[in-house]
mmCIF file of the N, C-alpha and C atoms, coordinates in Angstrom:
data_MODEL
# 
_entry.id   MODEL 
# 
loop_
_atom_site.group_PDB 
_atom_site.id 
_atom_site.type_symbol 
_atom_site.label_atom_id 
_atom_site.label_alt_id 
_atom_site.label_comp_id 
_atom_site.label_asym_id 
_atom_site.label_entity_id 
_atom_site.label_seq_id 
_atom_site.pdbx_PDB_ins_code 
_atom_site.Cartn_x 
_atom_site.Cartn_y 
_atom_site.Cartn_z 
_atom_site.occupancy 
_atom_site.B_iso_or_equiv 
_atom_site.pdbx_formal_charge 
_atom_site.auth_seq_id 
_atom_site.auth_comp_id 
_atom_site.auth_asym_id 
_atom_site.auth_atom_id 
_atom_site.pdbx_PDB_model_num 
ATOM 1   N N  . UNK A 1 1  ? 16.116  1.124  -7.307  1.00 0.00 ? 1  UNK A N  1 
ATOM 2   C CA . UNK A 1 1  ? 15.924  -0.057 -6.741  1.00 0.00 ? 1  UNK A CA 1 
ATOM 3   C C  . UNK A 1 1  ? 14.309  0.005  -6.846  1.00 0.00 ? 1  UNK A C  1 
ATOM 4   N N  . UNK A 1 2  ? 13.841  -1.223 -6.875  1.00 0.00 ? 2  UNK A N  1 
ATOM 5   C CA . UNK A 1 2  ? 12.378  -1.665 -7.191  1.00 0.00 ? 2  UNK A CA 1 
ATOM 6   C C  . UNK A 1 2  ? 11.557  -2.380 -5.776  1.00 0.00 ? 2  UNK A C  1 
ATOM 7   N N  . UNK A 1 3  ? 10.731  -1.765 -5.452  1.00 0.00 ? 3  UNK A N  1 
ATOM 8   C CA . UNK A 1 3  ? 10.018  -2.609 -4.106  1.00 0.00 ? 3  UNK A CA 1 
ATOM 9   C C  . UNK A 1 3  ? 8.732   -3.138 -4.393  1.00 0.00 ? 3  UNK A C  1 
ATOM 10  N N  . UNK A 1 4  ? 8.367   -4.141 -3.961  1.00 0.00 ? 4  UNK A N  1 
ATOM 11  C CA . UNK A 1 4  ? 7.228   -4.896 -4.301  1.00 0.00 ? 4  UNK A CA 1 
ATOM 12  C C  . UNK A 1 4  ? 6.422   -4.899 -2.996  1.00 0.00 ? 4  UNK A C  1 
ATOM 13  N N  . UNK A 1 5  ? 5.033   -4.354 -2.982  1.00 0.00 ? 5  UNK A N  1 
ATOM 14  C CA . UNK A 1 5  ? 4.086   -4.122 -1.930  1.00 0.00 ? 5  UNK A CA 1 
ATOM 15  C C  . UNK A 1 5  ? 3.208   -5.135 -2.122  1.00 0.00 ? 5  UNK A C  1 
ATOM 16  N N  . UNK A 1 6  ? 3.010   -5.882 -0.862  1.00 0.00 ? 6  UNK A N  1 
ATOM 17  C CA . UNK A 1 6  ? 1.843   -6.831 -0.615  1.00 0.00 ? 6  UNK A CA 1 
ATOM 18  C C  . UNK A 1 6  ? 0.653   -6.096 -0.211  1.00 0.00 ? 6  UNK A C  1 
ATOM 19  N N  . UNK A 1 7  ? -0.511  -6.987 -0.180  1.00 0.00 ? 7  UNK A N  1 
ATOM 20  C CA . UNK A 1 7  ? -1.717  -6.539 0.127   1.00 0.00 ? 7  UNK A CA 1 
ATOM 21  C C  . UNK A 1 7  ? -1.785  -5.754 1.256   1.00 0.00 ? 7  UNK A C  1 
ATOM 22  N N  . UNK A 1 8  ? -1.640  -6.514 2.348   1.00 0.00 ? 8  UNK A N  1 
ATOM 23  C CA . UNK A 1 8  ? -1.380  -5.793 3.714   1.00 0.00 ? 8  UNK A CA 1 
ATOM 24  C C  . UNK A 1 8  ? -0.549  -4.265 3.704   1.00 0.00 ? 8  UNK A C  1 
ATOM 25  N N  . UNK A 1 9  ? 0.466   -4.409 3.192   1.00 0.00 ? 9  UNK A N  1 
ATOM 26  C CA . UNK A 1 9  ? 1.329   -3.247 3.227   1.00 0.00 ? 9  UNK A CA 1 
ATOM 27  C C  . UNK A 1 9  ? 0.791   -2.099 2.326   1.00 0.00 ? 9  UNK A C  1 
ATOM 28  N N  . UNK A 1 10 ? 0.041   -2.370 1.330   1.00 0.00 ? 10 UNK A N  1 
ATOM 29  C CA . UNK A 1 10 ? -0.560  -1.548 0.558   1.00 0.00 ? 10 UNK A CA 1 
ATOM 30  C C  . UNK A 1 10 ? -1.460  -0.744 1.282   1.00 0.00 ? 10 UNK A C  1 
ATOM 31  N N  . UNK A 1 11 ? -2.398  -1.423 1.735   1.00 0.00 ? 11 UNK A N  1 
ATOM 32  C CA . UNK A 1 11 ? -3.807  -0.864 2.610   1.00 0.00 ? 11 UNK A CA 1 
ATOM 33  C C  . UNK A 1 11 ? -3.321  -0.401 3.637   1.00 0.00 ? 11 UNK A C  1 
ATOM 34  N N  . UNK A 1 12 ? -2.581  -0.889 4.485   1.00 0.00 ? 12 UNK A N  1 
ATOM 35  C CA . UNK A 1 12 ? -1.952  -0.353 5.882   1.00 0.00 ? 12 UNK A CA 1 
ATOM 36  C C  . UNK A 1 12 ? -1.248  0.971  5.295   1.00 0.00 ? 12 UNK A C  1 
ATOM 37  N N  . UNK A 1 13 ? -0.556  1.226  4.545   1.00 0.00 ? 13 UNK A N  1 
ATOM 38  C CA . UNK A 1 13 ? 0.063   2.524  4.177   1.00 0.00 ? 13 UNK A CA 1 
ATOM 39  C C  . UNK A 1 13 ? -0.873  3.541  3.799   1.00 0.00 ? 13 UNK A C  1 
ATOM 40  N N  . UNK A 1 14 ? -1.852  3.351  3.021   1.00 0.00 ? 14 UNK A N  1 
ATOM 41  C CA . UNK A 1 14 ? -2.627  4.325  2.488   1.00 0.00 ? 14 UNK A CA 1 
ATOM 42  C C  . UNK A 1 14 ? -3.852  4.536  3.452   1.00 0.00 ? 14 UNK A C  1 
ATOM 43  N N  . UNK A 1 15 ? -4.034  3.724  4.416   1.00 0.00 ? 15 UNK A N  1 
ATOM 44  C CA . UNK A 1 15 ? -4.972  4.067  5.392   1.00 0.00 ? 15 UNK A CA 1 
ATOM 45  C C  . UNK A 1 15 ? -4.306  4.789  6.782   1.00 0.00 ? 15 UNK A C  1 
ATOM 46  N N  . UNK A 1 16 ? -3.086  4.634  6.697   1.00 0.00 ? 16 UNK A N  1 
ATOM 47  C CA . UNK A 1 16 ? -2.344  5.224  7.834   1.00 0.00 ? 16 UNK A CA 1 
ATOM 48  C C  . UNK A 1 16 ? -2.367  4.164  9.079   1.00 0.00 ? 16 UNK A C  1 
ATOM 49  N N  . UNK A 1 17 ? -2.584  3.000  8.837   1.00 0.00 ? 17 UNK A N  1 
ATOM 50  C CA . UNK A 1 17 ? -2.703  1.773  9.997   1.00 0.00 ? 17 UNK A CA 1 
ATOM 51  C C  . UNK A 1 17 ? -1.434  2.246  10.937  1.00 0.00 ? 17 UNK A C  1 
ATOM 52  N N  . UNK A 1 18 ? -1.593  1.572  12.056  1.00 0.00 ? 18 UNK A N  1 
ATOM 53  C CA . UNK A 1 18 ? -0.529  1.742  13.082  1.00 0.00 ? 18 UNK A CA 1 
ATOM 54  C C  . UNK A 1 18 ? 0.191   0.124  12.826  1.00 0.00 ? 18 UNK A C  1 
ATOM 55  N N  . UNK A 1 19 ? -0.538  -0.644 12.171  1.00 0.00 ? 19 UNK A N  1 
ATOM 56  C CA . UNK A 1 19 ? 0.067   -2.010 12.084  1.00 0.00 ? 19 UNK A CA 1 
ATOM 57  C C  . UNK A 1 19 ? 1.431   -2.017 11.129  1.00 0.00 ? 19 UNK A C  1 
ATOM 58  N N  . UNK A 1 20 ? 1.377   -0.939 10.445  1.00 0.00 ? 20 UNK A N  1 
ATOM 59  C CA . UNK A 1 20 ? 2.614   -0.847 9.416   1.00 0.00 ? 20 UNK A CA 1 
ATOM 60  C C  . UNK A 1 20 ? 3.854   -0.268 10.095  1.00 0.00 ? 20 UNK A C  1 
ATOM 61  N N  . UNK A 1 21 ? 4.939   -1.470 10.224  1.00 0.00 ? 21 UNK A N  1 
ATOM 62  C CA . UNK A 1 21 ? 5.883   -0.677 11.043  1.00 0.00 ? 21 UNK A CA 1 
ATOM 63  C C  . UNK A 1 21 ? 6.639   0.542  10.432  1.00 0.00 ? 21 UNK A C  1 
ATOM 64  N N  . UNK A 1 22 ? 6.959   1.528  11.325  1.00 0.00 ? 22 UNK A N  1 
ATOM 65  C CA . UNK A 1 22 ? 7.436   2.687  11.020  1.00 0.00 ? 22 UNK A CA 1 
ATOM 66  C C  . UNK A 1 22 ? 8.592   2.707  10.079  1.00 0.00 ? 22 UNK A C  1 
ATOM 67  N N  . UNK A 1 23 ? 9.607   1.672  10.533  1.00 0.00 ? 23 UNK A N  1 
ATOM 68  C CA . UNK A 1 23 ? 10.740  1.598  9.312   1.00 0.00 ? 23 UNK A CA 1 
ATOM 69  C C  . UNK A 1 23 ? 10.222  1.233  7.892   1.00 0.00 ? 23 UNK A C  1 
ATOM 70  N N  . UNK A 1 24 ? 9.283   0.592  7.596   1.00 0.00 ? 24 UNK A N  1 
ATOM 71  C CA . UNK A 1 24 ? 8.731   0.196  6.422   1.00 0.00 ? 24 UNK A CA 1 
ATOM 72  C C  . UNK A 1 24 ? 8.078   1.273  5.851   1.00 0.00 ? 24 UNK A C  1 
ATOM 73  N N  . UNK A 1 25 ? 7.365   2.167  6.644   1.00 0.00 ? 25 UNK A N  1 
ATOM 74  C CA . UNK A 1 25 ? 6.391   3.428  6.258   1.00 0.00 ? 25 UNK A CA 1 
ATOM 75  C C  . UNK A 1 25 ? 7.548   4.365  5.719   1.00 0.00 ? 25 UNK A C  1 
ATOM 76  N N  . UNK A 1 26 ? 8.668   4.599  6.601   1.00 0.00 ? 26 UNK A N  1 
ATOM 77  C CA . UNK A 1 26 ? 9.691   5.515  6.085   1.00 0.00 ? 26 UNK A CA 1 
ATOM 78  C C  . UNK A 1 26 ? 10.499  4.908  4.964   1.00 0.00 ? 26 UNK A C  1 
ATOM 79  N N  . UNK A 1 27 ? 10.547  3.822  4.496   1.00 0.00 ? 27 UNK A N  1 
ATOM 80  C CA . UNK A 1 27 ? 11.212  3.381  3.376   1.00 0.00 ? 27 UNK A CA 1 
ATOM 81  C C  . UNK A 1 27 ? 10.217  3.439  2.191   1.00 0.00 ? 27 UNK A C  1 
ATOM 82  N N  . UNK A 1 28 ? 9.103   3.096  2.403   1.00 0.00 ? 28 UNK A N  1 
ATOM 83  C CA . UNK A 1 28 ? 8.067   3.516  1.160   1.00 0.00 ? 28 UNK A CA 1 
ATOM 84  C C  . UNK A 1 28 ? 8.244   5.064  0.901   1.00 0.00 ? 28 UNK A C  1 
ATOM 85  N N  . UNK A 1 29 ? 8.212   5.867  1.927   1.00 0.00 ? 29 UNK A N  1 
ATOM 86  C CA . UNK A 1 29 ? 8.352   7.414  1.639   1.00 0.00 ? 29 UNK A CA 1 
ATOM 87  C C  . UNK A 1 29 ? 9.463   7.769  1.062   1.00 0.00 ? 29 UNK A C  1 
ATOM 88  N N  . UNK A 1 30 ? 10.720  7.108  1.443   1.00 0.00 ? 30 UNK A N  1 
ATOM 89  C CA . UNK A 1 30 ? 11.902  7.441  1.020   1.00 0.00 ? 30 UNK A CA 1 
ATOM 90  C C  . UNK A 1 30 ? 11.942  7.098  -0.583  1.00 0.00 ? 30 UNK A C  1 
ATOM 91  N N  . UNK A 1 31 ? 11.298  6.056  -0.946  1.00 0.00 ? 31 UNK A N  1 
ATOM 92  C CA . UNK A 1 31 ? 11.412  5.410  -2.337  1.00 0.00 ? 31 UNK A CA 1 
ATOM 93  C C  . UNK A 1 31 ? 10.553  6.442  -3.081  1.00 0.00 ? 31 UNK A C  1 
ATOM 94  N N  . UNK A 1 32 ? 9.222   6.883  -2.641  1.00 0.00 ? 32 UNK A N  1 
ATOM 95  C CA . UNK A 1 32 ? 8.215   7.777  -3.407  1.00 0.00 ? 32 UNK A CA 1 
ATOM 96  C C  . UNK A 1 32 ? 8.908   8.995  -3.530  1.00 0.00 ? 32 UNK A C  1 
ATOM 97  N N  . UNK A 1 33 ? 9.470   9.655  -2.525  1.00 0.00 ? 33 UNK A N  1 
ATOM 98  C CA . UNK A 1 33 ? 10.156  11.089 -2.643  1.00 0.00 ? 33 UNK A CA 1 
ATOM 99  C C  . UNK A 1 33 ? 11.335  10.969 -3.457  1.00 0.00 ? 33 UNK A C  1 
ATOM 100 N N  . UNK A 1 34 ? 12.080  9.886  -3.727  1.00 0.00 ? 34 UNK A N  1 
ATOM 101 C CA . UNK A 1 34 ? 13.250  9.896  -4.512  1.00 0.00 ? 34 UNK A CA 1 
ATOM 102 C C  . UNK A 1 34 ? 13.049  9.515  -5.951  1.00 0.00 ? 34 UNK A C  1 
ATOM 103 N N  . UNK A 1 35 ? 11.643  9.211  -6.247  1.00 0.00 ? 35 UNK A N  1 
ATOM 104 C CA . UNK A 1 35 ? 11.322  8.975  -7.467  1.00 0.00 ? 35 UNK A CA 1 
ATOM 105 C C  . UNK A 1 35 ? 11.833  7.380  -7.971  1.00 0.00 ? 35 UNK A C  1 
ATOM 106 N N  . UNK A 1 36 ? 11.525  6.528  -6.730  1.00 0.00 ? 36 UNK A N  1 
ATOM 107 C CA . UNK A 1 36 ? 11.718  5.085  -6.872  1.00 0.00 ? 36 UNK A CA 1 
ATOM 108 C C  . UNK A 1 36 ? 10.605  4.628  -7.230  1.00 0.00 ? 36 UNK A C  1 
ATOM 109 N N  . UNK A 1 37 ? 10.465  3.276  -7.531  1.00 0.00 ? 37 UNK A N  1 
ATOM 110 C CA . UNK A 1 37 ? 9.505   2.297  -8.030  1.00 0.00 ? 37 UNK A CA 1 
ATOM 111 C C  . UNK A 1 37 ? 8.986   1.513  -7.065  1.00 0.00 ? 37 UNK A C  1 
ATOM 112 N N  . UNK A 1 38 ? 7.728   1.643  -6.967  1.00 0.00 ? 38 UNK A N  1 
ATOM 113 C CA . UNK A 1 38 ? 6.978   0.771  -6.029  1.00 0.00 ? 38 UNK A CA 1 
ATOM 114 C C  . UNK A 1 38 ? 6.054   -0.254 -6.731  1.00 0.00 ? 38 UNK A C  1 
ATOM 115 N N  . UNK A 1 39 ? 6.257   -1.475 -6.859  1.00 0.00 ? 39 UNK A N  1 
ATOM 116 C CA . UNK A 1 39 ? 5.621   -2.290 -7.660  1.00 0.00 ? 39 UNK A CA 1 
ATOM 117 C C  . UNK A 1 39 ? 4.380   -2.893 -6.928  1.00 0.00 ? 39 UNK A C  1 
ATOM 118 N N  . UNK A 1 40 ? 3.252   -2.785 -7.510  1.00 0.00 ? 40 UNK A N  1 
ATOM 119 C CA . UNK A 1 40 ? 2.097   -3.307 -6.922  1.00 0.00 ? 40 UNK A CA 1 
ATOM 120 C C  . UNK A 1 40 ? 1.513   -4.500 -7.969  1.00 0.00 ? 40 UNK A C  1 
ATOM 121 N N  . UNK A 1 41 ? 1.515   -5.658 -7.526  1.00 0.00 ? 41 UNK A N  1 
ATOM 122 C CA . UNK A 1 41 ? 1.031   -6.916 -8.633  1.00 0.00 ? 41 UNK A CA 1 
ATOM 123 C C  . UNK A 1 41 ? -0.482  -6.547 -8.647  1.00 0.00 ? 41 UNK A C  1 
ATOM 124 N N  . UNK A 1 42 ? -0.952  -7.026 -9.882  1.00 0.00 ? 42 UNK A N  1 
ATOM 125 C CA . UNK A 1 42 ? -2.284  -6.933 -10.113 1.00 0.00 ? 42 UNK A CA 1 
ATOM 126 C C  . UNK A 1 42 ? -3.122  -7.810 -9.094  1.00 0.00 ? 42 UNK A C  1 
ATOM 127 N N  . UNK A 1 43 ? -2.568  -8.762 -8.742  1.00 0.00 ? 43 UNK A N  1 
ATOM 128 C CA . UNK A 1 43 ? -3.628  -9.598 -7.770  1.00 0.00 ? 43 UNK A CA 1 
ATOM 129 C C  . UNK A 1 43 ? -3.589  -8.681 -6.353  1.00 0.00 ? 43 UNK A C  1 
ATOM 130 N N  . UNK A 1 44 ? -2.698  -8.224 -5.958  1.00 0.00 ? 44 UNK A N  1 
ATOM 131 C CA . UNK A 1 44 ? -2.678  -7.155 -4.919  1.00 0.00 ? 44 UNK A CA 1 
ATOM 132 C C  . UNK A 1 44 ? -3.784  -6.028 -5.129  1.00 0.00 ? 44 UNK A C  1 
ATOM 133 N N  . UNK A 1 45 ? -3.775  -5.449 -6.228  1.00 0.00 ? 45 UNK A N  1 
ATOM 134 C CA . UNK A 1 45 ? -4.855  -4.546 -6.203  1.00 0.00 ? 45 UNK A CA 1 
ATOM 135 C C  . UNK A 1 45 ? -6.142  -5.292 -6.105  1.00 0.00 ? 45 UNK A C  1 
ATOM 136 N N  . UNK A 1 46 ? -6.363  -6.478 -6.805  1.00 0.00 ? 46 UNK A N  1 
ATOM 137 C CA . UNK A 1 46 ? -7.703  -7.137 -6.917  1.00 0.00 ? 46 UNK A CA 1 
ATOM 138 C C  . UNK A 1 46 ? -8.180  -7.371 -5.324  1.00 0.00 ? 46 UNK A C  1 
ATOM 139 N N  . UNK A 1 47 ? -7.149  -8.060 -4.635  1.00 0.00 ? 47 UNK A N  1 
ATOM 140 C CA . UNK A 1 47 ? -7.305  -8.324 -3.136  1.00 0.00 ? 47 UNK A CA 1 
ATOM 141 C C  . UNK A 1 47 ? -7.646  -7.151 -2.305  1.00 0.00 ? 47 UNK A C  1 
ATOM 142 N N  . UNK A 1 48 ? -7.127  -6.065 -2.612  1.00 0.00 ? 48 UNK A N  1 
ATOM 143 C CA . UNK A 1 48 ? -7.496  -4.817 -1.826  1.00 0.00 ? 48 UNK A CA 1 
ATOM 144 C C  . UNK A 1 48 ? -8.901  -4.171 -2.348  1.00 0.00 ? 48 UNK A C  1 
ATOM 145 N N  . UNK A 1 49 ? -9.104  -4.381 -3.772  1.00 0.00 ? 49 UNK A N  1 
ATOM 146 C CA . UNK A 1 49 ? -10.405 -3.999 -4.031  1.00 0.00 ? 49 UNK A CA 1 
ATOM 147 C C  . UNK A 1 49 ? -11.652 -5.033 -3.274  1.00 0.00 ? 49 UNK A C  1 
ATOM 148 N N  . UNK A 1 50 ? -11.181 -6.003 -3.292  1.00 0.00 ? 50 UNK A N  1 
ATOM 149 C CA . UNK A 1 50 ? -12.240 -7.075 -2.685  1.00 0.00 ? 50 UNK A CA 1 
ATOM 150 C C  . UNK A 1 50 ? -12.490 -6.712 -1.200  1.00 0.00 ? 50 UNK A C  1 
ATOM 151 N N  . UNK A 1 51 ? -11.343 -6.528 -0.440  1.00 0.00 ? 51 UNK A N  1 
ATOM 152 C CA . UNK A 1 51 ? -11.455 -6.200 0.835   1.00 0.00 ? 51 UNK A CA 1 
ATOM 153 C C  . UNK A 1 51 ? -12.149 -4.826 0.977   1.00 0.00 ? 51 UNK A C  1 
ATOM 154 N N  . UNK A 1 52 ? -11.933 -3.711 0.298   1.00 0.00 ? 52 UNK A N  1 
ATOM 155 C CA . UNK A 1 52 ? -12.849 -2.644 0.082   1.00 0.00 ? 52 UNK A CA 1 
ATOM 156 C C  . UNK A 1 52 ? -14.248 -2.686 0.015   1.00 0.00 ? 52 UNK A C  1 
ATOM 157 N N  . UNK A 1 53 ? -14.544 -3.458 -0.999  1.00 0.00 ? 53 UNK A N  1 
ATOM 158 C CA . UNK A 1 53 ? -15.544 -3.969 -1.274  1.00 0.00 ? 53 UNK A CA 1 
ATOM 159 C C  . UNK A 1 53 ? -16.880 -4.401 -0.352  1.00 0.00 ? 53 UNK A C  1 
ATOM 160 N N  . UNK A 1 54 ? -16.055 -5.331 0.450   1.00 0.00 ? 54 UNK A N  1 
ATOM 161 C CA . UNK A 1 54 ? -16.774 -6.044 1.703   1.00 0.00 ? 54 UNK A CA 1 
ATOM 162 C C  . UNK A 1 54 ? -16.983 -5.016 2.748   1.00 0.00 ? 54 UNK A C  1 
ATOM 163 N N  . UNK A 1 55 ? -16.195 -3.928 2.640   1.00 0.00 ? 55 UNK A N  1 
ATOM 164 C CA . UNK A 1 55 ? -16.427 -2.904 3.868   1.00 0.00 ? 55 UNK A CA 1 
ATOM 165 C C  . UNK A 1 55 ? -15.526 -3.140 4.821   1.00 0.00 ? 55 UNK A C  1 
ATOM 166 N N  . UNK A 1 56 ? -14.438 -4.039 4.898   1.00 0.00 ? 56 UNK A N  1 
ATOM 167 C CA . UNK A 1 56 ? -13.600 -3.971 5.865   1.00 0.00 ? 56 UNK A CA 1 
ATOM 168 C C  . UNK A 1 56 ? -12.638 -2.782 6.089   1.00 0.00 ? 56 UNK A C  1 
ATOM 169 N N  . UNK A 1 57 ? -12.350 -2.288 5.293   1.00 0.00 ? 57 UNK A N  1 
ATOM 170 C CA . UNK A 1 57 ? -11.538 -1.055 5.389   1.00 0.00 ? 57 UNK A CA 1 
ATOM 171 C C  . UNK A 1 57 ? -11.860 0.124  4.277   1.00 0.00 ? 57 UNK A C  1 
ATOM 172 N N  . UNK A 1 58 ? -12.036 1.324  4.712   1.00 0.00 ? 58 UNK A N  1 
ATOM 173 C CA . UNK A 1 58 ? -12.180 2.359  3.920   1.00 0.00 ? 58 UNK A CA 1 
ATOM 174 C C  . UNK A 1 58 ? -11.068 2.797  2.899   1.00 0.00 ? 58 UNK A C  1 
ATOM 175 N N  . UNK A 1 59 ? -10.908 2.290  1.641   1.00 0.00 ? 59 UNK A N  1 
ATOM 176 C CA . UNK A 1 59 ? -9.630  2.456  0.711   1.00 0.00 ? 59 UNK A CA 1 
ATOM 177 C C  . UNK A 1 59 ? -10.247 3.145  -0.518  1.00 0.00 ? 59 UNK A C  1 
ATOM 178 N N  . UNK A 1 60 ? -9.688  4.191  -0.723  1.00 0.00 ? 60 UNK A N  1 
ATOM 179 C CA . UNK A 1 60 ? -9.866  4.943  -2.038  1.00 0.00 ? 60 UNK A CA 1 
ATOM 180 C C  . UNK A 1 60 ? -8.781  4.854  -2.902  1.00 0.00 ? 60 UNK A C  1 
ATOM 181 N N  . UNK A 1 61 ? -9.059  3.944  -4.182  1.00 0.00 ? 61 UNK A N  1 
ATOM 182 C CA . UNK A 1 61 ? -8.202  3.854  -5.146  1.00 0.00 ? 61 UNK A CA 1 
ATOM 183 C C  . UNK A 1 61 ? -7.474  4.965  -5.647  1.00 0.00 ? 61 UNK A C  1 
ATOM 184 N N  . UNK A 1 62 ? -8.445  6.217  -5.517  1.00 0.00 ? 62 UNK A N  1 
ATOM 185 C CA . UNK A 1 62 ? -7.914  7.430  -6.151  1.00 0.00 ? 62 UNK A CA 1 
ATOM 186 C C  . UNK A 1 62 ? -6.564  7.858  -5.150  1.00 0.00 ? 62 UNK A C  1 
ATOM 187 N N  . UNK A 1 63 ? -6.287  7.363  -4.111  1.00 0.00 ? 63 UNK A N  1 
ATOM 188 C CA . UNK A 1 63 ? -5.231  8.008  -3.397  1.00 0.00 ? 63 UNK A CA 1 
ATOM 189 C C  . UNK A 1 63 ? -3.812  7.271  -3.856  1.00 0.00 ? 63 UNK A C  1 
ATOM 190 N N  . UNK A 1 64 ? -4.066  6.347  -4.656  1.00 0.00 ? 64 UNK A N  1 
ATOM 191 C CA . UNK A 1 64 ? -2.866  5.762  -5.292  1.00 0.00 ? 64 UNK A CA 1 
ATOM 192 C C  . UNK A 1 64 ? -2.344  6.338  -6.476  1.00 0.00 ? 64 UNK A C  1 
# 
């Protein structure tokens, strides 16, 4: 199965935010561990980069 991540979910997951629901975090980890697919649209990457550049969150794209 393929899951599409939005900007908030992507950032919240990688910074370990409490805003990300536990059930969703578990699903993302399940998919990653099972070799499933997480799709990140280009616009989501652009939005995440813009948010990081503004200094609103510390987000390292190397983590992805």
